[in-house]
C-alpha positions in Angstrom: -11.2 -27.6 -8.0 -8.9 -27.5 -5.3 -6.9 -30.8 -3.6 -7.0 -31.6 0.1 -6.7 -34.9 1.6 -5.7 -36.8 -1.4 -8.9 -36.0 -3.3 -10.2 -33.3 -5.7 -13.0 -30.9 -3.7 -14.9 -27.6 -4.5 -13.2 -24.4 -3.2 -16.5 -24.1 -1.0 -16.3 -27.8 0.3 -13.1 -26.8 1.3 -13.9 -23.6 2.8 -10.5 -22.7 2.9 -7.0 -22.0 0.3 -4.9 -24.4 0.6 -0.6 -24.4 -0.2 1.9 -26.9 -0.5 5.6 -25.6 0.9 8.3 -28.0 1.6 6.0 -30.9 1.4 3.4 -30.2 3.9 0.1 -28.8 3.4 -1.3 -25.1 5.3 -4.9 -24.5 5.2 -5.7 -20.8 4.8 -9.2 -20.1 6.4 -11.5 -17.7 6.9 -13.5 -19.3 9.5 -12.1 -19.2 12.7 -13.8 -19.4 16.2 -15.7 -16.3 16.0 -15.2 -15.7 19.6 -11.5 -15.2 19.0 -11.6 -13.9 15.6 -10.3 -10.1 15.4 -10.5 -8.5 12.1 -8.5 -4.9 11.7 -9.6 -2.8 8.8 -5.6 -2.5 7.5 -2.5 -3.8 7.9 0.8 -1.2 8.5 4.2 -2.0 8.9 4.5 -1.5 12.7 2.2 -4.9 12.6 2.9 -8.7 13.6 1.3 -11.7 13.2 -0.1 -13.9 10.3 -3.2 -12.5 8.7 -5.8 -14.0 6.3 -6.3 -10.9 3.6 -9.7 -12.1 1.4 -10.4 -10.3 -2.0 -13.2 -10.7 -4.8 -11.8 -14.1 -5.8 -8.7 -14.5 -4.0 -7.1 -15.5 -0.2 -3.8 -13.4 0.6 -1.6 -14.8 3.7 0.7 -12.0 4.8 2.8 -13.1 7.6 4.5 -9.6 9.2 6.5 -11.6 11.6 8.7 -13.2 9.2 7.7 -10.6 6.3 6.1 -13.2 3.6 3.3 -13.3 1.4 1.0 -16.2 -0.3 -1.4 -15.8 -2.8 -4.3 -18.7 -3.4 -6.6 -17.9 -6.4 -10.4 -19.2 -5.6 -12.7 -19.3 -8.6 -14.2 -16.3 -8.5 -10.5 -14.8 -8.9 -10.6 -13.0 -12.6 -7.2 -12.6 -13.2 -6.7 -17.0 -12.3 -4.1 -18.7 -11.6 -0.9 -16.7 -11.0 2.9 -17.8 -11.2 4.3 -18.3 -8.2 0.8 -19.1 -6.4 0.9 -21.4 -3.2 4.5 -20.2 -2.5 5.4 -18.6 0.9 7.3 -15.2 -0.6 9.9 -12.9 0.9 8.3 -9.5 0.5 10.9 -7.1 -0.7 8.5 -3.8 -0.7 5.1 -2.9 0.2 3.5 0.0 -2.1 -0.1 -0.1 -0.9 -0.4 -1.6 2.2 -3.9 -4.1 2.8 -6.9 -1.7 3.7 -10.8 -3.4 3.5 -12.5 -1.8 0.6 -8.8 -1.0 -1.3 -6.0 -3.0 -3.0 -3.0 -4.2 -2.0 0.4 -3.5 -3.7 3.3 -6.4 -2.5 7.1 -6.8 -4.8 8.8 -9.8 -4.4 12.0 -11.5 -5.9 11.6 -14.4 -8.0 12.7 -16.8 -6.3 15.2 -18.9 -8.6 16.6 -15.1 -10.1 16.1 -12.6 -7.2 18.9 -10.3 -8.8 17.4 -10.6 -12.0 13.6 -10.5 -11.8 11.2 -8.8 -9.6 7.5 -9.8 -9.5 4.5 -7.8 -8.1 0.7 -8.7 -7.1 -1.9 -5.8 -7.1 -4.6 -7.7 -5.2 -8.4 -7.1 -6.1 -10.4 -4.8 -4.2 -9.7 -6.1 -0.3 -13.5 -7.8 1.5 -11.6 -8.8 5.0 -8.3 -8.6 6.8 -8.5 -11.7 9.8 -5.7 -12.7 12.1 -4.5 -15.8 11.7 -2.0 -16.3 14.1 -0.7 -13.3 16.3 2.4 -15.2 17.4 5.2 -12.5 18.1 2.3 -9.4 17.3 4.1 -6.3 17.3 1.2 -3.6 16.7 -2.3 -3.3 18.0 -4.9 -5.1 16.5 
């Protein structure tokens, strides 16, 4: 279950991953207007924009302009909810960039103890990569 609009709903009813950052709710959706939808097979360090990476059971938001990462687990996630889910975190390094059919591996510092702890997220198999916003898009799509 996720909370949207002040009430609990099923993941499929919402059709999007939600996050709360600084008291505001943002929606990550995998159903943009099909006429304007841009999908790619992989992300790389030369690209920009805000991307939705859909895996077996989760949604991952990659902001390549701000170099932040956010994960939101879905009901089919084998790993379930992880610490720091739903928070945009500054990326410190990427060992494996998202690629459809493969996995990604991203690292970020602990938000409360950045000099002492580093976290990582290894995704499950990536099903799709879709452009959410092309503001400041640096590379080809």
